[in-house]
C-alpha positions in Angstrom: 2.2 28.1 23.4 3.9 24.9 24.5 7.7 24.5 24.1 7.0 21.0 22.8 6.5 20.7 19.0 3.1 19.7 17.8 3.1 16.8 15.4 0.6 16.9 12.5 1.1 13.7 10.4 -1.0 13.6 7.2 -0.9 10.5 5.0 -2.7 9.3 1.9 -3.5 5.7 1.0 -1.9 4.2 -2.0 -0.1 7.3 -3.2 3.3 6.7 -4.8 6.2 9.1 -4.6 6.2 10.0 -8.3 2.8 11.6 -8.0 4.1 14.8 -6.6 4.6 17.6 -9.1 7.9 18.8 -7.7 9.4 15.4 -8.5 8.6 15.9 -12.2 7.4 12.4 -12.9 3.6 11.8 -13.1 1.8 14.7 -14.9 0.1 15.9 -11.8 -0.7 19.3 -10.3 0.3 19.6 -6.6 1.1 23.3 -5.9 0.6 23.0 -2.1 2.8 19.9 -1.7 5.4 21.6 -3.9 5.3 24.6 -1.6 5.5 22.4 1.5 8.6 20.8 0.0 10.1 24.2 -0.6 9.6 25.1 3.0 10.9 21.8 4.4 12.7 18.6 3.6 11.7 16.4 0.7 12.9 12.8 1.0 13.7 11.1 -2.3 14.3 7.7 -0.8 11.2 7.0 1.4 9.8 3.5 1.2 7.0 1.3 2.6 8.5 -1.8 4.1 5.3 -3.8 3.6 3.3 -2.1 0.9 -0.2 -2.9 1.9 -2.6 -1.1 4.2 -2.8 -2.8 7.6 0.8 -3.9 7.9 2.1 -0.5 6.8 -0.2 1.3 9.2 0.7 -1.0 12.1 4.4 -0.4 11.3 3.8 3.4 11.1 2.2 3.9 14.5 4.3 1.4 16.4 7.7 2.2 14.9 8.3 -1.5 14.4 8.5 -3.7 11.3 5.3 -5.6 10.5 6.6 -8.9 11.6 7.7 -7.4 14.9 4.4 -5.7 15.7 2.5 -8.9 14.6 0.6 -7.1 11.9 1.4 -8.9 8.7 -1.8 -8.9 6.6 -4.9 -6.8 6.0 -7.7 -7.0 8.5 -5.7 -8.6 11.3 -6.1 -6.5 14.4 -3.0 -4.8 15.7 -2.4 -6.5 19.1 -3.6 -4.3 21.9 -0.4 -4.5 23.8 1.6 -2.8 21.0 2.9 0.6 22.0 2.2 3.5 19.6 3.5 7.0 19.1 0.3 8.2 20.8 1.1 6.1 23.9 4.5 7.5 24.1 3.4 11.1 23.7 0.6 10.7 26.2 3.3 10.3 28.9 4.8 13.6 27.6 1.5 15.5 28.1 0.4 15.6 24.5 -3.2 15.6 23.3 -3.7 12.9 20.7 -6.2 12.6 17.9 -6.9 10.4 14.9 -9.0 11.3 11.9 -9.9 9.1 8.9 -9.1 5.6 7.8 -7.8 3.3 10.6 -7.8 -0.3 9.2 -6.1 -1.7 12.3 -9.1 -3.2 14.1 -9.6 -6.5 12.3 -13.0 -7.7 11.1 -15.4 -6.1 10.3 -14.1 -3.1 8.4 -17.3 -1.3 9.4 -17.4 -1.9 13.2 -17.1 0.6 16.0 -13.6 0.7 17.6 -14.4 1.4 21.2 -12.3 3.6 23.5 -9.4 1.8 25.0 -6.4 -0.2 23.8 -7.9 -0.9 20.4 -7.3 2.9 19.7 -3.7 2.6 20.8 -3.5 5.9 22.7 -5.4 8.2 20.4 -7.7 9.1 23.2 -8.5 12.8 23.0 -10.2 12.9 19.7 -11.4 10.0 17.5 -13.2 10.6 14.2 -12.3 7.4 12.4 -13.7 4.5 10.5 -11.9 1.2 10.1 -12.1 1.0 6.3 -14.3 2.9 3.9 -13.4 3.7 0.3 -16.7 5.2 -0.9 -15.4 8.8 -1.0 -18.9 10.4 -1.4 -20.3 8.5 1.6 -18.1 9.9 4.4 -18.6 7.8 7.6 -16.9 7.9 10.9 -17.3 7.0 14.6 -16.7 10.0 16.9 -15.2 9.7 20.4 -17.2 7.2 22.5 -20.4 7.2 20.4 -21.1 3.8 18.8 -23.5 5.3 16.2 -22.0 5.9 12.8 -22.0 9.5 11.6 -22.3 10.5 8.0 -21.8 13.7 6.0 -22.3 14.7 2.3 -19.3 15.6 0.3 -15.8 14.4 -0.6 -14.6 12.6 2.6 -11.0 14.0 2.5 -12.6 17.5 2.7 -14.7 16.6 5.7 -11.8 14.8 7.4 -9.7 17.9 6.9 -12.4 20.0 8.5 -12.3 17.7 11.5 -8.5 17.9 11.7 -8.6 21.7 11.7 -11.3 21.6 14.4 -9.0 19.5 16.6 -6.1 21.9 16.1 -8.4 24.8 17.0 -9.5 23.0 20.2 -6.0 22.2 21.4 -4.0 25.1 20.0 -2.7 26.0 23.5 -1.5 22.5 24.3 1.0 20.2 22.6 -0.8 17.8 20.3 -0.2 14.9 18.0 -2.8 14.4 15.3 -2.8 11.7 12.6 -5.0 12.5 9.6 -5.4 9.5 7.3 -7.0 10.1 3.9 -8.4 7.2 1.8 -7.6 8.5 -1.7 -6.0 8.1 -4.1 -6.7 4.4 -3.4 -9.3 3.1 -5.9 -12.1 3.6 -6.8 -10.2 6.2 -8.9 -13.2 8.1 -10.3 -14.9 8.9 -7.0 -13.5 12.4 -6.9 -15.2 15.8 -7.4 -15.8 16.7 -11.0 -13.7 19.8 -10.9 -10.6 17.7 -10.4 -11.6 15.1 -13.0 -12.0 17.9 -15.5 -8.3 18.8 -15.0 -7.2 15.4 -16.3 -8.8 14.4 -19.7 -7.9 10.6 -19.9 -6.8 10.9 -23.6 -4.3 13.5 -22.6 -2.7 11.6 -19.7 0.7 10.2 -20.7 1.6 6.8 -19.4 4.8 5.7 -17.6 7.3 4.0 -19.9 6.8 0.7 -18.0 2.9 0.7 -18.2 1.3 -2.3 -19.8 -2.5 -2.4 -20.7 -3.2 0.7 -18.7 -6.7 2.1 -18.1 -6.3 5.8 -18.8 -9.6 6.8 -17.2 -8.5 5.2 -13.9 -5.0 6.8 -14.0 -6.6 10.2 -14.8 -8.9 9.7 -11.7 -5.9 8.8 -9.6 -4.2 12.0 -10.5 -7.5 13.9 -9.9 -7.6 12.5 -6.3 -4.0 13.6 -5.7 -4.8 17.1 -6.7 -7.9 17.1 -4.5 -5.8 16.0 -1.6 -3.3 18.7 -2.4 -6.0 21.3 -2.0 -6.5 20.0 1.5 -2.8 20.2 2.3 -3.1 23.8 1.4 -6.1 24.2 3.8 -4.1 22.6 6.6 -1.1 24.9 6.0 -3.4 27.9 6.0 -5.0 26.8 9.3 -1.6 26.4 10.9 -0.8 29.9 9.9 -4.1 31.3 11.0 -3.9 29.7 14.4 -0.3 30.8 15.0 0.9 27.1 15.1 3.0 26.8 12.0 6.3 27.7 13.7 5.9 25.1 16.4 4.4 22.3 14.4 6.3 19.4 12.8 4.1 18.9 9.7 4.6 15.6 7.8 3.1 14.4 4.6 3.5 10.8 3.5 1.5 7.7 2.4 0.9 4.2 3.6 2.2 2.6 0.3 2.1 3.2 -3.4 0.1 2.0 -6.4 1.4 0.0 -9.4 -1.3 1.6 -11.8 -0.5 -0.9 -14.5 3.3 -0.5 -14.4 4.7 -3.9 -15.4 1.1 -4.8 -16.2 0.2 -4.9 -12.5 -2.4 -3.1 -10.3 -2.5 -2.0 -6.7 0.4 -2.8 -4.4 2.2 -5.6 -2.5 5.0 -5.7 -5.1 8.7 -4.9 -4.9 8.7 -2.4 -7.7 9.1 1.3 -6.9 5.5 2.2 -7.9 4.4 0.0 -5.0 7.0 0.7 -2.3 8.3 4.3 -3.1 6.2 6.8 -1.1 6.2 10.6 -0.7 7.7 12.0 2.5 7.9 15.7 3.3 8.7 17.2 6.7 8.4 20.9 7.7 9.3 22.4 11.0 10.4 26.1 10.6 13.6 27.0 12.3 14.4 23.4 13.1 14.5 21.5 9.8 16.3 22.7 6.7 14.3 24.7 4.3 14.0 23.6 0.7 16.3 20.6 1.1 16.1 17.5 -1.0 17.3 14.6 1.1 18.7 11.2 -0.2 18.6 9.6 3.2 17.0 6.1 3.1 14.0 6.1 5.4 11.2 3.5 5.8 7.7 3.6 7.3 9.0 1.7 10.3 11.4 4.6 10.9 8.8 7.4 10.9 7.7 7.1 14.6 11.2 6.8 16.1 12.4 9.7 13.9 9.4 11.9 14.9 10.0 11.2 18.5 13.7 11.9 18.1 13.0 15.2 16.4 10.6 16.2 19.2 13.2 15.3 21.8 11.3 12.4 23.2 13.1 9.2 24.2 12.4 6.3 21.8 11.2 3.1 23.5 13.7 0.3 23.2 10.9 -2.0 21.8 10.8 0.1 18.6 13.1 -1.5 16.0 12.6 1.2 13.4 15.5 3.7 13.2 15.6 7.1 14.8 17.0 9.1 11.9 16.6 12.5 13.4 20.3 12.9 13.8 20.9 12.3 10.1 18.2 14.7 9.2 19.5 17.4 11.4 23.1 16.8 10.4 24.2 15.9 13.9 24.9 12.2 13.0 26.7 10.6 10.2 24.9 7.3 10.6 22.8 6.5 7.6 21.2 3.1 6.8 22.6 1.2 3.9 19.2 -0.2 2.9 15.6 -0.6 3.9 13.9 -4.0 4.3 10.9 -4.6 1.9 8.6 -7.6 1.8 5.3 -9.3 2.0 4.4 -12.1 4.5 1.0 -13.5 3.4 -0.6 -13.9 0.0 -4.0 -12.3 -0.1 -6.4 -10.0 -2.0 -4.2 -8.7 -4.8 -3.4 -12.1 -6.1 -4.3 -15.4 -4.5 -1.2 -17.3 -5.9 1.4 -14.9 -4.7 4.2 -16.1 -2.5 5.9 -14.3 0.3 8.9 -12.3 -0.8 11.7 -10.2 0.9 14.2 -7.8 -0.4 16.2 -4.6 0.2 16.1 -1.2 -1.4 19.3 0.8 -1.3 19.9 4.2 -2.8 20.8 2.7 -6.1 19.5 -0.9 -6.2 16.4 -3.0 -5.7 16.8 -6.6 -4.9 14.0 -9.0 -4.0 13.3 -12.7 -4.2 10.2 -14.9 -3.8 10.1 -17.8 -1.4 9.3 -20.3 -4.1 12.0 -19.0 -6.4 12.6 -16.1 -8.8 14.3 -12.8 -8.0 14.8 -9.4 -9.4 17.6 -6.9 -9.3 17.5 -3.4 -10.7 20.0 -0.6 -11.0 17.6 2.3 -10.4 20.2 4.9 -11.5 20.6 3.4 -14.9 17.1 2.0 -15.2 14.6 4.2 -13.3 11.6 2.4 -14.8 13.0 -1.0 -13.7 12.8 -2.6 -17.1 16.0 -4.5 -17.1 16.2 -7.3 -14.5 19.9 -7.9 -13.9 19.2 -11.3 -12.4 18.6 -12.4 -16.0 22.0 -11.1 -17.2 25.4 -12.7 -16.5 28.0 -10.6 -14.7 26.0 -9.4 -11.7 26.4 -12.4 -9.5 28.7 -10.6 -7.0 26.3 -7.7 -6.7 23.4 -10.1 -6.1 25.4 -11.9 -3.4 26.2 -8.6 -1.6 22.5 -7.6 -1.6 21.4 -11.1 -0.4 23.9 -10.7 2.5 22.3 -7.3 3.2 18.9 -9.0 3.2 20.1 -11.8 5.5 21.3 -9.1 8.0 17.8 -7.7 8.2 16.2 -11.1 8.6 18.5 -12.0 11.4 18.1 -8.7 13.2 14.3 -9.0 13.1 14.1 -12.7 13.7 12.1 -12.9 10.5 11.8 -16.6 9.5 10.8 -15.9 5.8 8.5 -18.9 5.5 5.1 -19.6 3.9 2.2 -17.3 4.8 0.3 -19.9 6.7 3.4 -20.6 8.8 3.9 -16.9 9.5 0.3 -16.8 10.8 0.8 -19.9 12.9 4.0 -18.6 14.5 2.2 -15.4 15.5 -0.8 -17.3 16.9 -3.1 -15.7 14.3 -4.2 -18.7 12.2 -7.7 -18.7 13.6 -8.1 -14.9 13.2 -7.0 -15.4 9.6 -9.6 -18.1 9.0 -12.3 -15.7 10.3 -11.0 -13.1 7.9 -11.1 -15.5 4.9 -14.6 -16.7 5.8 -15.8 -13.1 6.1 -14.6 -12.0 2.7 -14.8 -15.2 0.7 -17.2 -17.6 2.5 -14.6 -20.2 3.4 -15.8 -22.5 6.2 -19.1 -22.6 8.0 -19.1 -19.5 10.3 -21.8 -16.9 9.5 -20.6 -13.3 9.6 
């Protein structure tokens, strides 16, 4: 067995933090995630900086904020020269694998991602598909074969089989495996019936801030979460069976959350906690505390630097996410005062949205839109974020302090906070964006 820790990073798509049973919020059954939290560290303040698929995924694997890794909207390809966690670990002798949803290779969502820089260092095993949310039509491209493969069944089950196979193959070498599940992202009812039966829609309680909610969809979402939880249990059992549990840093998280009709909104890309607040659990027996609930602020951009720090691997200077390993291990008193949150380009979830930026602290959420309008919540006193303090007198000083915190982030990251089209022009991605829009909406004359 290697003296270097294995890294098994498992993440769901569009799963919000309140959908873990041990957090006692959504009425959901997650016995394996609860057990994982009892064996490791459960982070109560984990957030997605840019709560939508491609930017969050780019941020995750590069350890950089979305603006910095030039990955600011869905279906824009992560530039090939961006360095990922897999690239760093390759130099440390790790085997690297990626299984599941990728969504970092641009248009089309269904094309083959060839070996090389478009896989960003995940070279030893590739069983991935750019973007597919038909959970009963599991599709993937494997290694260097350009022919799509298919299998019957629930795709998270199949992807978990593939992940276990990778670990069996490389059990005697240090490995880094990313397993990316598509659920509980909609369509919410595409989940095995045994899990749907666990959540009768008429018995599912709604969050206090839900407006116009579709109970069937919410019940399906919870069913997806429990189906994923079963696969978490399968992974934990496989690590035990292979003798890898003690030397594996096992992480469970999500790319971003899901509004699910809170505040009358669906999907993501919003500053409310249902969109930005994500699960994060880390387990590494003998190295990380057991059964600890951690209040440390940690964002998606911080995951890769922190994992490298925990593994004892130098973090590249190009990564502007934070290495919080010292704070987790208790060897450092440094703790961030906030995380940056925001959206750069209006697309998909609402064509008239404007870019917004904000900060999330342990207590407060502050965000403002480029064209005007802002929100400020005291999340201790108002956990469902129903009382926007920007609309009440007496909070001007607090708003100024949080705006100053936001300005510090914008300056550190050279973030211009301008219109979406200007963001794309500054990054040299205006033409790529036009191709995307034509592909999905028929704008222009190109034929795709």
